[in-house]
N, C-alpha and C positions, 0 to 999 in steps of 0.2 A: 440514503443508504449508508453513507459515511458515518452518520450518527451512531449506527449499530456497533461500530468499533469502540465507541465511547464506553460501553459496558464490557465488551469482550476483551480488548487489549489489557486493561488494567487488572482484570479479576479472573480470567480463565486459569492462568498458571496457579495462582493461590487456591482456586477451587480444586484443581487437580491435587495440589499438595495436601489440602485439607481432606481429600478422599483417600489419602494413604499412599500416593505415588511419590517416589524420590525424583531428584532433578534429571537423572538419566532417563527414567521412565517417561517423565513429562516431555523431554526432548524427542524421544522415540515416538511418542504418541502424536506430537505435532508434526513431526517429519513424515510418518506413515500416512497420516490423514491428509497431508499435502500431496504425497505421491499419487494417491487415489484421484484427487482433484486434478492433478496435472494430466493424468491419462484422459480425463473426460473433457477438460476445457477446450482443447482444439476441435474436438467433434462438435461441441456446442457452437463454437465460432463459425465452423463450416455450415452447420445447420442453419444458423441465423442468416448467413450470407445467401444460402440457397433459398431460403423462404423470403429473403429481402424483408424481414420482420424481426424485430427484437421483443416486442410487447409480450407475446405469449410466453416466451421463455423467461422474461423478467418476472412475471406473475408466478410461474411454476417454481422458479429457483428461490424467490422470496419465501413462498409457502413452505418449501423444503427446509430452508434455513430455520424458519420460525418453529416449526415442529421439532426439528433436530435439537435446538438449544433449549426449548421448553423441557425436553426429555432428560436434560442433564440432571435434573433434580432426582430422577429415578435410577441413574446409572450408578453402578458400583463395580469397580474393577477396570483393569486396562482394557479389555476387548469391548465392553459396551461403550466405553468413551471413545475408543478408535472408531467404532461405526458412526456414532453421532458427530464426532469431529469431522470425519470425511464428508458426511452429508452436508453439514453446516458450511464447511469450507468450500464445497462446490457451489453452493448458493452464493456466498460472498464473493468469490472470484468472479462468476459470471456477472453479477450486478456491478462489480467494480470495472470490469472490462467494457461492458456495454455502454456505460456512461461516456467514456472517451469516443466511442464510435458515434453515438447519437449527437454529441456535441459537434463532432467533426462534420456531420451531415448538416446540422442546423446552421452552422456558423460559415456559410458559403461566402458571405461578403465581408467578414471581419478577419483580422489577423488571427491565426490559429491560437497562438499563446494567449492573447488577450481574452479570446472567447472561452477557451478551456479554463483559464484561471477564474473567470467570473463564476462559472459553474462550480469549480472546486472550492472556492472560498465559502460558499454556502454549505458545502459538505463539511468543512472544518468547523463552521458555527454550529452546525448540528452536533458534531463530535463534542465540542465544548459543553454544550448544554446537557447532553445525555451523561457525559462523564462526571460533571459536577453534581447533577441530580442523583446519579447512582451512588456517588460517594456519600451524600447526605441522607440516603435511604439506609445506610449501614451504621453499625455502632461506631462512636468516636473512639473507642478503646482499641488497643493494639491487636486484640484477639481476632483471628481469622479462621474460625472453625467453619465447617460446612453449614452449620446452622446460621452462623453470623453472615454468611455469604449467599444464603438462600434467596434473598429478595433480587439479586442480580439475575438469576435465571428463572425468577417468577415474573418480573415485570419487563425485563430487557428484551426477551424474544418477541413480545408483542409488537415491537417496532416493525418487525418483518411483515406482519399482517397489514400494517399501515402502508408499508412500501408496496405490497402486492396490490392494495386498493388504488394507490396513487399511480402505479404502473398502468392501470387500465385507461388512463387518460393522458399518459406521457405522449408527446408527439413522436411519431415513428415514420419519419419522412421516407418515402420510396425513391429509389434512384430513377433518374431520367434514363430512357433507354440508351443514350449515348455515353452515360457516365461509366459504363462497364468497360468501355475501350481505353486503354492506357493512353495518356497524353504524350505527345512529343515533347522534347525538352523545352522548346520555345513556348509551347502551349502551357506547360507547367509553370514557366516563369511568369506568363501573363496571369495565371490562376493564382499565383502566389503573390500578386501585387507588384510584379516586376522583379522579384528575386528569383535567382536561378537555384533550384534545389540540387544539391550535390551529394546527398546521402546515398541513394541507390541501394541495391540488394547487398553489395559488399559492405557498404557503410553500416547497414542495418546488422549485419553479422557482428562487425567489431563492436557496435554499440550494445548489442544484446550480451556479449561476453563481459564488457565493462560493468554493465548493468547487473549481471549475474554476480560478480565479485562484490559489488556494492551492496546488493541485497543480502547476499551471504553473510557479509560482515556485520552490517547494521542490524538486521532483523533477527539474525541468530542471537546476537548479544541482547537486543531488545526484549526478546522472549522472556528474559529473566530479570528485567528491571524491577517488576513488582516483587519477586522473591528477594532481590538485592535490597529493596527498600524495606521489605519485611525484617530482614537480617539486621538492618540498622534501627529497628524499633518503631517503624512507621505504622500508623493506624490506617484503615482502609480509606479514610477521608483524605489523608495526606497523599496516598497513592493516587487517588483520582485527581487531586489538585496538581500533583506533579506532571500527569499526562496532559491535563487541560492547559497548564502553563506553557508547555511546549507548543501546543497547537495554536494558542493565542499568538505566539511569535510567528508561527507558520502562516497565519492569516495575514499578518502584516507584510510578510515577504511575498506571499503568493498574489497579494492584490497588485503588486507592482511588476513581478518578474516576467509574467506573460507579455505584457505591453512592452517592456524593455527588451526583451529577447526578439520580439517581432521587428524591432528597429535595428538591434545590434548583433543579432545571431544568437543561437542557443549555447554554443560551446563555452563561451566565457563564463556564464553562470553555472553550467554544469561542472566545469573545472573547480570553481569555488566550493561547490557542495561536496564534490568528491574528495577534495583536499582537506576540508574541515571535519569530515566524519571520523577519520582515524584519530584526530586530536581530541574530538569529543569522547571516543571510547577510552582513550588514555586517561582523560580527566576523572572518569568514574572511579579509577583506581585510587585516586586521592581523596575520594568522598569519605567523610566520617559521620555524616548525619543526614537525615531525610532532607533537611533544608539545603544542604550542599548538592545533593542530587538534583533537586528542583532547580537550582541555579544553572547547573550544567545542562539540564534539559532544555533550557531556552535556546541552545544551539540547534535544536530540532527544527526551528524555523528556517535555518539556513541549509538544512538537509532535505527533509521532506517538503518544505515550502518551495524549494527549487525542483528537486528531482521528481517529486509527486506530480508536478505540473508538466515539467518539460519532457519527461520520458514519453508520455502520451503524445505530446505535440511533436516531438522529434520523429516518432513513427508516423504520425499523420503527414508530416512534411515529405516523407520518402515514398509514400505509396498512393495509389489512386483510391477513389471513394469506394469502389466495389471490392477493394482488397482489405479495407480497414478492419473488418470483423476478424477475418482470419489472422491478420498481422498482429492486431491487439491481443488476440488469443495466444499467439506465439510469445509476445512479451509477457503475458500473464503466466504462460507455461515456464518461461525462463526464470521468472521470480519464483514460481512454485518449485522448480527444481532446486533452487538455491535454498528455499525454506523447507525442502524435503530433508536436506542433509544437515544444514548449519544448526537447527535446534538440538538435533541428537548429538552433534559433536560438541556444542556449547554446554549441553546438559552433562555430558560425560567430563568435560574439563572442569565445570563448576562443582560437580560432585566429588571428583577425585583431587583437584588441585586448588579450588576456591574460585571465587568470582573474579579476583584480580587477574589470574592467569587467563581466564576466559576473555576478559576485556583486552588484554595485551595481544592475545593470539589474533582476535578479530580485527584489532587495529592494524596488524601486519597485513592481513588480507586486504583491508581497506586501502592501504598504501599501494598494493599491487594494482588494484582497480583504478586508482587515480592515475598512476603511471600509464596504464594501458589506455585510458581515455585520452590523456594528453598526447600520446604518441601515435595512436592508431585510429582514433574515431574522428571522421571528417565533420565538418560543419554542415548541417542540413538546411540552414537558412541564412546564407551569407547576406551581410548588410547590403543595401542598394548602393551603388556607387554615388558619391556626392558630386553634384553638378554645380557649376558656376563658381 
């Protein structure tokens, strides 16, 4: 599933721009499409928990996303793109959420961080492959007309039909009858390998707010990285390589961070990622060429490589198995609310004041998120006491 972002993230905004939309319209389009998805995702989470099954919804949402993105080639104007973006985003968000739920169920004997990281690394490998292949399907020249970008939405959406087929054989472990009963604290400590979970409901609320600020800042600004690269004279191939390079660094971090935080706690790694993100956004204001942006993008490994893994794991630390579908949907909704507003705001800032002003503003939001995480968010997986 993550591989599908390899064609969507680099080239959706340039495709909107090639279709005649300005940066403010692109941001509004992304925001409204996400709002619609936010309203539907918690309902899908509750439905999957009630059915105690993810597979049927995985197939349905994958097919929905595939059809929606294939129809991008026929869309013309703001409203058709809004409808298709909302449909595609719903499919993507559900598939992204359900991955964390299924891995949490399958990894009953392993540390949660290590288990989820192993799953997520393969998603990143898929992203790199799709991103690079998509770039080489396009013209090496800087031009990015709708015709130039047509192969993206001709071949890329076919991935969703493959995802639907694979979903038919994905393990969909049922809950044991007793697993719907919340565990007492001492039982949760045993289930967590001797570690006492301290997040709880209040801790989750604080985490969700910090996560909201993080997502608001990073992904509002990241929505315009392709257009920023284009403004610096980048060709489509350079844009795809820029995103792929960041994910290569992500894989290197992700392969270790889950295991490390199983032993040492989640919060230290989260603090590192939250503090580095505002620095990364400020560095974009100094970029003068596509190569400079590509170098800065290497910091993505310490952002999504950590947060993309540990956000799901943190939530799994704090809830019982029967609550994971609903709670992961709540986290997806939190991200969705951020992405409903931030692209529109960033688009307005970029259109009116330029890309540098946008990056500075989002860096300030990122600083607030880091401070809130440090001061208010509890550790969900305290290290086991050292003996002897």
